[in-house]
ZAMARGU-4260 file (C-alpha; in steps of 0.2 Angstrom, whole numbers, plus 5000, padded with zeros to 4 digits):
<rodrens>
0) 5354/4517/6066 | 5335/4515/6066 | 5334/4525/6082 | 5343/4539/6073 | 5332/4538/6058
5) 5317/4539/6069 | 5323/4554/6079 | 5327/4563/6062 | 5310/4559/6055 | 5302/4565/6071
10) 5312/4581/6071 | 5307/4584/6052 | 5289/4581/6056 | 5289/4593/6071 | 5298/4606/6061
15) 5286/4603/6047 | 5271/4604/6059 | 5278/4620/6067 | 5281/4628/6050 | 5264/4623/6044
20) 5257/4631/6060 | 5268/4646/6057 | 5262/4648/6040 | 5244/4646/6046 | 5248/4659/6060
25) 5256/4671/6048 | 5241/4669/6036 | 5227/4670/6048 | 5235/4679/6063 | 5230/4679/6081
30) 5211/4679/6079 | 5205/4667/6067 | 5187/4662/6064 | 5175/4670/6075 | 5188/4677/6087
35) 5191/4692/6075 | 5173/4699/6076 | 5174/4698/6095 | 5191/4707/6095 | 5184/4720/6082
40) 5169/4723/6093 | 5179/4725/6108 | 5191/4738/6100 | 5176/4747/6093 | 5167/4748/6110
45) 5183/4754/6117 | 5188/4768/6104 | 5170/4773/6100 | 5175/4771/6081 | 5173/4757/6068
50) 5190/4748/6068 | 5194/4734/6056 | 5210/4724/6052 | 5214/4708/6043 | 5225/4700/6056
55) 5235/4702/6072 | 5252/4694/6074 | 5264/4693/6088 | 5282/4690/6083 | 5297/4688/6094
60) 5308/4702/6085 | 5293/4713/6079 | 5281/4713/6093 | 5262/4715/6090 | 5257/4720/6073
65) 5240/4723/6065 | 5238/4721/6046 | 5228/4732/6035 | 5220/4742/6049 | 5206/4754/6045
70) 5197/4766/6057 | 5181/4775/6052 | 5170/4787/6062 | 5153/4782/6069 | 5146/4789/6053
75) 5157/4778/6042 | 5169/4791/6036 | 5187/4785/6034 | 5198/4792/6047 | 5214/4782/6047
80) 5221/4766/6038 | 5238/4758/6038 | 5246/4743/6029 | 5254/4738/6045 | 5256/4744/6063
85) 5269/4736/6073 | 5271/4738/6092 | 5287/4732/6099 | 5287/4730/6118 | 5300/4725/6131
90) 5294/4709/6141 | 5306/4710/6155 | 5300/4726/6163 | 5282/4719/6161 | 5286/4704/6171
95) 5297/4713/6184 | 5288/4729/6186 | 5271/4726/6179 | 5276/4740/6167 | 5273/4740/6148
100) 5287/4748/6139 | 5284/4751/6120 | 5301/4752/6112 | 5295/4757/6095 | 5279/4759/6085
105) 5280/4758/6066 | 5266/4763/6055 | 5269/4757/6037 | 5260/4766/6023 | 5247/4775/6035
110) 5234/4785/6028 | 5225/4798/6038 | 5210/4808/6033 | 5211/4826/6041 | 5194/4835/6042
115) 5196/4853/6045 | 5178/4856/6050 | 5172/4839/6058 | 5154/4836/6062 | 5150/4839/6080
120) 5149/4823/6091 | 5136/4819/6104 | 5144/4819/6121 | 5154/4802/6123 | 5152/4790/6137
125) 5165/4790/6151 | 5180/4779/6146 | 5180/4762/6155 | 5194/4752/6162 | 5203/4739/6151
130) 5214/4724/6155 | 5229/4718/6146 | 5232/4699/6146 | 5218/4698/6159 | 5231/4703/6172
135) 5234/4722/6174 | 5220/4736/6175 | 5225/4749/6162 | 5215/4765/6163 | 5213/4775/6147
140) 5218/4794/6146 | 5208/4804/6158 | 5196/4817/6149 | 5199/4828/6164 | 5217/4832/6158
145) 5219/4848/6149 | 5232/4850/6135 | 5245/4863/6137 | 5264/4867/6136 | 5266/4863/6154
150) 5258/4846/6152 | 5269/4841/6137 | 5283/4840/6149 | 5276/4822/6153 | 5280/4817/6135
155) 5269/4803/6128 | 5265/4797/6145 | 5252/4811/6145 | 5242/4802/6132 | 5245/4784/6139
160) 5240/4775/6155 | 5251/4778/6169 | 5260/4761/6168 | 5263/4762/6149 | 5277/4771/6141
165) 5282/4774/6123 | 5300/4776/6117 | 5299/4778/6098 | 5286/4780/6084 | 5291/4778/6066
170) 5280/4782/6051 | 5285/4776/6034 | 5278/4781/6018 | 5263/4788/6026 | 5249/4799/6018
175) 5236/4812/6024 | 5221/4817/6015 | 5215/4834/6020 | 5196/4839/6018 | 5187/4854/6023
180) 5171/4844/6029 | 5166/4826/6030 | 5161/4820/6012 | 5170/4834/6003 | 5183/4830/5990
185) 5201/4829/5995 | 5208/4847/5996 | 5226/4842/5999 | 5236/4826/5999 | 5252/4824/6010
190) 5262/4810/6003 | 5278/4801/6007 | 5277/4805/6026 | 5293/4797/6033 | 5295/4803/6051
195) 5304/4795/6066 | 5301/4802/6084 | 5311/4795/6099 | 5306/4798/6117 | 5320/4797/6130
200) 5321/4800/6149 | 5321/4814/6155 | 5308/4817/6142 | 5319/4822/6127 | 5310/4821/6110
205) 5321/4818/6095 | 5314/4818/6078 | 5319/4818/6059 | 5310/4814/6043 | 5302/4822/6028
210) 5285/4823/6018 | 5279/4828/6001 | 5263/4838/5996 | 5252/4834/5982 | 5247/4818/5973
215) 5260/4823/5960 | 5272/4830/5973 | 5275/4849/5971 | 5283/4852/5988 | 5295/4843/6000
220) 5297/4846/6018 | 5311/4839/6029 | 5313/4842/6047 | 5324/4837/6062 | 5326/4842/6079
225) 5327/4839/6098 | 5316/4845/6112 | 5317/4842/6131 | 5299/4843/6135 | 5303/4847/6154
230) 5316/4860/6153 | 5310/4867/6136 | 5327/4866/6128 | 5325/4863/6110 | 5333/4864/6093
235) 5324/4862/6076 | 5329/4863/6058 | 5315/4864/6044 | 5318/4864/6026 | 5304/4867/6013
240) 5305/4866/5994 | 5289/4870/5984 | 5286/4872/5965 | 5269/4880/5966 | 5256/4887/5978
245) 5241/4875/5981 | 5223/4880/5978 | 5219/4878/5997 | 5233/4890/6002 | 5226/4903/5989
250) 5208/4901/5997 | 5215/4903/6014 | 5224/4919/6010 | 5210/4928/6001 | 5207/4940/6015
255) 5225/4943/6020 | 5236/4958/6018 | 5249/4949/6009 | 5244/4934/5997 | 5257/4922/5989
260) 5248/4919/5972 | 5261/4908/5963 | 5280/4904/5963 | 5293/4892/5968 | 5298/4893/5987
265) 5314/4887/5996 | 5312/4889/6015 | 5325/4885/6028 | 5321/4888/6047 | 5332/4885/6063
270) 5324/4886/6080 | 5333/4884/6096 | 5330/4888/6115 | 5340/4901/6125 | 5345/4902/6143
275) 5331/4915/6146 | 5318/4902/6141 | 5315/4911/6124 | 5316/4904/6107 | 5330/4910/6094
280) 5325/4908/6076 | 5334/4911/6060 | 5324/4909/6043 | 5329/4910/6025 | 5317/4910/6011
285) 5320/4911/5992 | 5305/4914/5981 | 5307/4911/5962 | 5295/4916/5948 | 5284/4922/5962
290) 5268/4932/5962 | 5263/4941/5978 | 5248/4953/5980 | 5250/4967/5994 | 5234/4978/5995
295) 5230/4975/5977 | 5248/4978/5971 | 5256/4963/5962 | 5274/4959/5965 | 5282/4946/5953
300) 5300/4940/5951 | 5313/4933/5963 | 5313/4938/5981 | 5324/4933/5996 | 5319/4934/6014
305) 5331/4933/6029 | 5326/4935/6047 | 5332/4931/6064 | 5326/4935/6082 | 5319/4929/6099
310) 5301/4923/6102 | 5294/4924/6119 | 5283/4908/6122 | 5276/4915/6138 | 5269/4931/6130
315) 5267/4923/6113 | 5276/4938/6105 | 5292/4942/6096 | 5304/4949/6109 | 5316/4956/6095
320) 5320/4952/6077 | 5329/4958/6062 | 5329/4953/6044 | 5329/4959/6026 | 5319/4957/6010
325) 5330/4957/5994 | 5322/4960/5977 | 5331/4951/5963 | 5323/4958/5947 | 5305/4961/5953
330) 5291/4969/5943 | 5276/4978/5952 | 5259/4982/5945 | 5245/4992/5951 | 5256/5000/5965
335) 5244/5015/5965 | 5233/5025/5954 | 5247/5037/5949 | 5260/5023/5947 | 5253/5008/5938
340) 5269/4998/5935 | 5287/4997/5941 | 5300/4986/5933 | 5317/4978/5937 | 5317/4981/5955
345) 5333/4977/5964 | 5339/4980/5982 | 5336/4977/6000 | 5323/4981/6013 | 5328/4979/6031
350) 5316/4976/6045 | 5315/4975/6064 | 5302/4979/6077 | 5291/4994/6071 | 5304/4999/6058
355) 5307/4995/6039 | 5322/5002/6031 | 5323/5004/6012 | 5342/5002/6010 | 5342/5005/5992
360) 5329/4999/5979 | 5333/5002/5961 | 5321/5000/5946 | 5312/5008/5932 | 5296/5018/5931
365) 5292/5016/5912 | 5308/5022/5904 | 5314/5031/5920 | 5327/5023/5931 | 5326/5027/5950
370) 5334/5023/5967 | 5324/5023/5983 | 5329/5025/6001 | 5318/5027/6017 | 5309/5020/6032
375) 5292/5014/6037 | 5290/5017/6056 | 5277/5010/6068 | 5268/4995/6060 | 5252/5002/6068
380) 5253/5019/6061 | 5263/5014/6045 | 5272/5031/6045 | 5282/5032/6028 | 5297/5043/6025
385) 5305/5038/6008 | 5317/5047/5996 | 5317/5042/5978 | 5332/5047/5966 | 5331/5047/5947
390) 5345/5052/5934 | 5338/5053/5917 | 5334/5064/5901 | 5320/5077/5902 | 5312/5068/5888
395) 5310/5052/5898 | 5301/5062/5912 | 5290/5070/5899 | 5285/5053/5892 | 5277/5048/5909
400) 5267/5064/5911 | 5248/5063/5909 | 5239/5069/5894 | 5232/5084/5904 | 5250/5089/5909
405) 5256/5087/5892 | 5243/5099/5886 | 5250/5112/5898 | 5267/5110/5889 | 5259/5112/5872
410) 5270/5111/5857 | 5286/5117/5867 | 5301/5107/5863 | 5310/5103/5880 | 5327/5093/5882
415) 5341/5091/5894 | 5348/5081/5908 | 5338/5079/5924 | 5341/5072/5942 | 5326/5071/5953
420) 5324/5068/5971 | 5306/5064/5978 | 5302/5063/5996 | 5286/5055/6002 | 5280/5057/6020
425) 5264/5052/6029 | 5254/5036/6034 | 5250/5022/6023 | 5234/5020/6033 | 5227/5036/6025
430) 5236/5038/6008 | 5226/5054/6004 | 5235/5063/6018 | 5253/5058/6012 | 5264/5073/6007
435) 5276/5071/5992 | 5290/5084/5989 | 5300/5083/5973 | 5317/5091/5969 | 5323/5091/5951
440) 5340/5097/5945 | 5340/5102/5927 | 5357/5102/5917 | 5360/5109/5900 | 5342/5110/5896
445) 5333/5120/5882 | 5315/5126/5879 | 5310/5130/5861 | 5293/5135/5853 | 5290/5130/5835
450) 5289/5149/5830 | 5306/5152/5840 | 5297/5166/5850 | 5303/5156/5865 | 5321/5150/5863
455) 5329/5146/5880 | 5346/5137/5880 | 5359/5131/5893 | 5346/5130/5907 | 5352/5125/5924
460) 5339/5124/5938 | 5333/5116/5953 | 5314/5113/5953 | 5304/5108/5969 | 5286/5102/5970
465) 5277/5098/5986 | 5261/5101/5996 | 5264/5120/5995 | 5266/5119/5976 | 5280/5121/5964
470) 5296/5131/5965 | 5310/5136/5953 | 5327/5141/5961 | 5344/5144/5955 | 5338/5144/5937
475) 5350/5151/5924 | 5347/5151/5906 | 5351/5160/5890 | 5338/5169/5879 | 5342/5181/5865
480) 5361/5179/5868 | 5358/5186/5886 | 5360/5177/5902 | 5346/5176/5915 | 5343/5169/5932
485) 5326/5165/5939 | 5318/5160/5956 | 5299/5157/5956 | 5286/5149/5967 | 5269/5142/5960
490) 5257/5137/5974 | 5244/5123/5971 | 5230/5135/5973 | 5229/5147/5958 | 5221/5160/5970
495) 5237/5159/5982 | 5251/5172/5979 | 5264/5166/5966 | 5281/5174/5966 | 5294/5177/5952
500) 5312/5184/5953 | 5320/5186/5936 | 5337/5194/5934 | 5349/5198/5920 | 5364/5210/5917
505) 5351/5222/5910 | 5337/5221/5923 | 5329/5214/5939 | 5311/5209/5940 | 5302/5203/5956
510) 5283/5200/5956 | 5269/5193/5966 | 5254/5187/5956 | 5239/5175/5956 | 5232/5165/5942
515) 5215/5169/5934 | 5216/5158/5919 | 5221/5162/5906 | 5228/5178/5914 | 5241/5182/5927
520) 5235/5195/5940 | 5250/5205/5946 | 5247/5210/5964 | 5264/5219/5966 | 5280/5219/5955
525) 5296/5228/5955 | 5307/5231/5939 | 5324/5238/5940 | 5336/5241/5926 | 5351/5252/5923
530) 5340/5267/5918 | 5323/5262/5926 | 5315/5257/5942 | 5297/5254/5943 | 5283/5247/5954
535) 5267/5241/5946 | 5252/5230/5946 | 5240/5224/5933 | 5237/5209/5922 | 5246/5198/5909
540) 5237/5188/5897 | 5243/5174/5886 | 5258/5168/5896 | 5266/5159/5881 | 5267/5176/5872
545) 5263/5189/5886 | 5252/5204/5883 | 5253/5216/5898 | 5241/5228/5905 | 5249/5236/5920
550) 5250/5253/5929 | 5261/5260/5942 | 5275/5272/5946 | 5293/5273/5939 | 5309/5282/5941
555) 5319/5285/5925 | 5338/5288/5927 | 5341/5300/5912 | 5360/5299/5913 | 5359/5280/5909
560) 5347/5282/5894 | 5360/5289/5882 | 5365/5272/5874 | 5347/5266/5872 | 5341/5283/5866
565) 5356/5284/5853 | 5350/5267/5846 | 5334/5275/5841 | 5341/5292/5835 | 5358/5300/5837
570) 5350/5316/5841 | 5342/5309/5857 | 5359/5303/5862 | 5367/5319/5859 | 5355/5328/5871
575) 5365/5319/5885 | 5351/5320/5898 | 5354/5318/5917 | 5343/5318/5932 | 5329/5307/5938
580) 5311/5307/5932 | 5297/5300/5943 | 5279/5298/5940 | 5264/5286/5936 | 5261/5277/5920
585) 5249/5265/5912 | 5255/5252/5899 | 5246/5240/5887 | 5254/5229/5874 | 5265/5214/5870
590) 5280/5213/5882 | 5292/5211/5868 | 5285/5224/5855 | 5288/5241/5863 | 5284/5251/5847
595) 5267/5244/5848 | 5263/5249/5866 | 5250/5260/5872 | 5258/5270/5885 | 5253/5285/5896
600) 5264/5294/5909 | 5266/5309/5919 | 5283/5312/5927 | 5292/5325/5936 | 5311/5328/5940
605) 5320/5341/5951 | 5332/5344/5944 | 5335/5338/5926 | 5350/5342/5915 | 5353/5344/5897
610) 5370/5342/5890 | 5375/5337/5908 | 5376/5355/5913 | 5360/5365/5908 | 5349/5363/5923
615) 5330/5362/5923 | 5321/5364/5940 | 5304/5357/5944 | 5303/5348/5927 | 5286/5341/5923
620) 5281/5331/5907 | 5266/5322/5900 | 5269/5307/5888 | 5257/5297/5877 | 5261/5283/5865
625) 5248/5274/5854 | 5249/5266/5837 | 5268/5270/5836 | 5264/5289/5839 | 5272/5298/5853
630) 5264/5314/5859 | 5271/5325/5873 | 5258/5338/5875 | 5265/5346/5890 | 5283/5349/5896
635) 5287/5363/5908 | 5302/5368/5919 | 5310/5382/5928 | 5325/5387/5919 | 5337/5398/5927
640) 5324/5409/5935 | 5314/5409/5920 | 5303/5396/5912 | 5304/5383/5899 | 5289/5374/5890
645) 5288/5363/5875 | 5277/5350/5866 | 5282/5337/5853 | 5274/5324/5842 | 5285/5309/5835
650) 5280/5296/5823 | 5288/5279/5825 | 5278/5271/5812 | 5291/5277/5799 | 5309/5272/5798
655) 5315/5290/5798 | 5304/5295/5813 | 5297/5312/5808 | 5293/5324/5822 | 5286/5341/5825
660) 5287/5352/5840 | 5289/5369/5849 | 5300/5375/5863 | 5298/5392/5872 | 5309/5399/5885
665) 5305/5415/5895 | 5316/5426/5906 | 5331/5414/5907 | 5345/5421/5917 | 5360/5419/5907
670) 5372/5423/5921 | 5366/5409/5931 | 5366/5397/5915 | 5384/5403/5911 | 5390/5397/5927
675) 5383/5380/5924 | 5389/5378/5906 | 5406/5385/5910 | 5407/5400/5898 | 5424/5408/5897
680) 5417/5425/5899 | 5414/5425/5918 | 5403/5441/5917 | 5391/5434/5904 | 5373/5439/5908
685) 5356/5443/5902 | 5338/5439/5902 | 5333/5428/5887 | 5317/5424/5878 | 5318/5410/5865
690) 5305/5401/5855 | 5307/5389/5840 | 5295/5378/5830 | 5303/5364/5821 | 5300/5348/5812
695) 5310/5335/5803 | 5316/5317/5804 | 5324/5311/5821 | 5336/5299/5812 | 5341/5312/5799
700) 5345/5329/5807 | 5349/5336/5790 | 5330/5336/5786 | 5326/5348/5801 | 5316/5364/5796
705) 5309/5377/5807 | 5308/5395/5813 | 5311/5404/5829 | 5316/5420/5838 | 5329/5425/5852
710) 5329/5440/5862 | 5342/5444/5876 | 5341/5461/5886 | 5351/5470/5899 | 5365/5458/5898
715) 5383/5456/5895 | 5385/5445/5880 | 5402/5449/5872 | 5416/5460/5877 | 5430/5464/5864
720) 5443/5477/5859 | 5440/5474/5840 | 5433/5491/5839 | 5446/5501/5847 | 5452/5510/5831
725) 5434/5517/5829 | 5437/5528/5844 | 5451/5539/5837 | 5443/5551/5824 | 5450/5567/5817
730) 5449/5580/5830 | 5438/5569/5841 | 5439/5554/5852 | 5424/5542/5855 | 5424/5536/5872
735) 5420/5518/5877 | 5428/5509/5861 | 5443/5502/5870 | 5433/5488/5876 | 5415/5486/5870
740) 5402/5475/5879 | 5387/5470/5870 | 5371/5469/5881 | 5356/5466/5870 | 5353/5453/5856
745) 5337/5451/5845 | 5335/5440/5830 | 5322/5429/5821 | 5329/5414/5811 | 5324/5399/5800
750) 5331/5382/5801 | 5334/5372/5785 | 5349/5363/5776 | 5357/5358/5792 | 5359/5377/5796
755) 5351/5391/5806 | 5348/5406/5795 | 5345/5424/5800 | 5343/5441/5792 | 5342/5452/5807
760) 5354/5446/5821 | 5356/5463/5830 | 5369/5466/5844 | 5368/5482/5854 | 5381/5490/5865
765) 5383/5508/5871 | 5395/5513/5858 | 5393/5501/5844 | 5378/5492/5836 | 5381/5476/5825
770) 5369/5469/5812 | 5373/5451/5806 | 5365/5440/5793 | 5369/5423/5787 | 5369/5406/5795
775) 5377/5395/5808 | 5378/5376/5805 | 5373/5361/5815 | 5392/5358/5816 | 5395/5375/5823
780) 5402/5383/5807 | 5400/5401/5804 | 5395/5410/5788 | 5389/5428/5793 | 5391/5446/5786
785) 5393/5459/5800 | 5388/5477/5798 | 5395/5489/5811 | 5388/5506/5816 | 5390/5519/5830
790) 5376/5517/5842 | 5362/5530/5844 | 5370/5535/5861 | 5387/5540/5852 | 5377/5550/5839
795) 5367/5559/5853 | 5383/5562/5863 | 5391/5570/5847 | 5376/5581/5845 | 5378/5586/5863
800) 5396/5590/5861 | 5392/5601/5846 | 5403/5609/5833 | 5410/5597/5820 | 5408/5582/5831
805) 5391/5576/5824 | 5397/5578/5806 | 5414/5569/5810 | 5405/5554/5818 | 5392/5552/5804
810) 5406/5553/5791 | 5417/5540/5800 | 5402/5529/5801 | 5400/5529/5783 | 5418/5523/5781
815) 5416/5507/5792 | 5418/5492/5782 | 5408/5476/5782 | 5416/5460/5789 | 5413/5442/5784
820) 5414/5430/5799 | 5419/5412/5796 | 5427/5398/5806 | 5417/5390/5821 | 5409/5397/5836
825) 5424/5393/5847 | 5436/5400/5834 | 5428/5413/5823 | 5438/5422/5809 | 5434/5440/5803
830) 5438/5447/5786 | 5434/5464/5778 | 5421/5463/5765 | 5421/5482/5759 | 5409/5496/5762
835) 5391/5492/5762 | 5382/5499/5746 | 5372/5512/5756 | 5388/5519/5763 | 5397/5520/5747
840) 5383/5531/5739 | 5383/5542/5754 | 5402/5545/5752 | 5400/5550/5734 | 5386/5562/5738
845) 5396/5570/5752 | 5410/5573/5739 | 5399/5581/5727 | 5393/5593/5740 | 5411/5597/5745
850) 5409/5590/5762
</rodrens>
């Protein structure tokens, strides 16, 4: 019993002693007292740094551990510290193969200070040999080895002595302080570093873990993967979430083409090796509330980036790749001098080597909605070819014009629907050389000036603008209840030729002109209408209300002027003119105020027709118009082997259009004229001399007054059997009265009261002479009194016969009655009016003498 108690007591005493020793060991470690400075000095000499620690422990299941290890450079700047570093080693290989196998290295709460620009060190002494446990010589890493991808195939053995291998490293809750230079404040803090790396044979590296950025973490990065360092086969997965862009990254990007200024980022990347020894990658990034600067332009909003492809590690280049950038409600500012801001961008940009493709970006420029397509080829040349579509109201486009452009429009009111297509081509390396072409489709438009002088409606047109200038095509509109079509080109240079083609139902106008502000210099123009064809040149001032000063040549088709002439005066329409007049003209005045024109013209035509049938050959006229006065000082023509001349003055300033003129015809061959005017009497003939001086009101023919004369000689004017009875006298027959042909006519006349009056219209034939007086109306009605007498040739013939013949003829002539002629020129009526007074007196005298 006592033996048992003694054994138990001894056991408790031994356990207590061992526990006390264990506690003392755990508290003081492997190097108590003066052993610690010796160990620290040995490590410092070996590493050429200042190393310190609280204690070293060797535990069966943990291996060797150093507590509160700190490492400083030779200048005393902190490099590394850790709460605890544990090294687990396998003992059996050590005793069997004299190899040290480190199964795991664990760093707890390590803190590493990373200096981006460290101070230059003086050349270090060659490393020396070490001994572990006083048994095995262990060389340090040779400084003759060069770090490269091919040396990484050796795995961690590259960094360790030849008989030392490492299987795993764990870092738990580590930290890294990043500084630019020694002594500088901390630029970035990497916190919560938790990473595990496992090394296997053949040299496979497998790792996973995560870390956070910032003292108050704003970003988290997780990673996992596997890599065979010998074959190069690998697969990595990296995830990053960040709520902000740190200051150090902003400073690092300051000279870059693209700068991420702010935003939240989610990035996920996959990397894996291929059979060809290349690396396949796939990356997805989402940017929320981001702000990116690209060449001064600021992009803000949400953007998604997706990319995949192959990377050649030998050539350090991307073998091929493809990806896309998605805009999700992005705003752009300062895109260019002309485009200060774009809003609400949505759409996708696809990219692959040397090619960006805009698959469809929608957005707003001010209040204008647009959609863009295009390509950017050659990242070296940056060749852009883009097309931009808009669909909006014209008022929305006008709102984005510059103040200078708005001044050109003035007070014009413009409205309608608009579809625009803009094509941009050129290199972004030299924006000044880029060319932009614009096409605009206008629908249901209108242009109105405040004074209504310009009033265009229902405008449909295609407008184009590019390097060559501005073009209008397929433009249709209504002005003054008439439909017009327009094609025009307006070059950028005002001195370059401009063109204009204007068409309507009434006319066609084609012109080539240049701008000499504020005038248009017409180089060449062609105007064609139903009644007129003209070529001219000159100048047009005040384009908003044009005033013309032009000269040229014109052809007037008289047969097509009847309607226009009748609108001014019925008498002009009744003239029923035909033929073509050609000549030169000079015109000045407002284009839409013809009555105020100053116009001079000389024209000729061969032939010209009046009443469609009366022919005038070698017709020539001079025409002047000024201050609403028309003056025709010269009019001349050949008229049926004779001549015709006239002059006229017309006052358009008065509503009734008063006129005054003179017409003279000489030696007109009536036989030739009769054939043209289709007179029933086929043998109608004679040479006529005619003149008239008249004045009146063109719009009121009833006010016409004038005087004139007519003479026809050696002709055949009228053939009739009305005087057959006058050939059968008592005891005598007068020959030639069965059919009488009148061959001469003379008269003077006056015009007033819408009639032509005469007191001496004399018609002569061989047997009979007629004398008429009275009037002929403008409506062709007749009111004439006709006296009939035997001609002098009959009286002379009777005298030659002798005997009673002269007496009988004279007595018979006294008994011929007067006749009143009524009806019309086409259907005259004859009525006896009794004996003329002179003949009645003669009869009474004869009776008194017993004759």
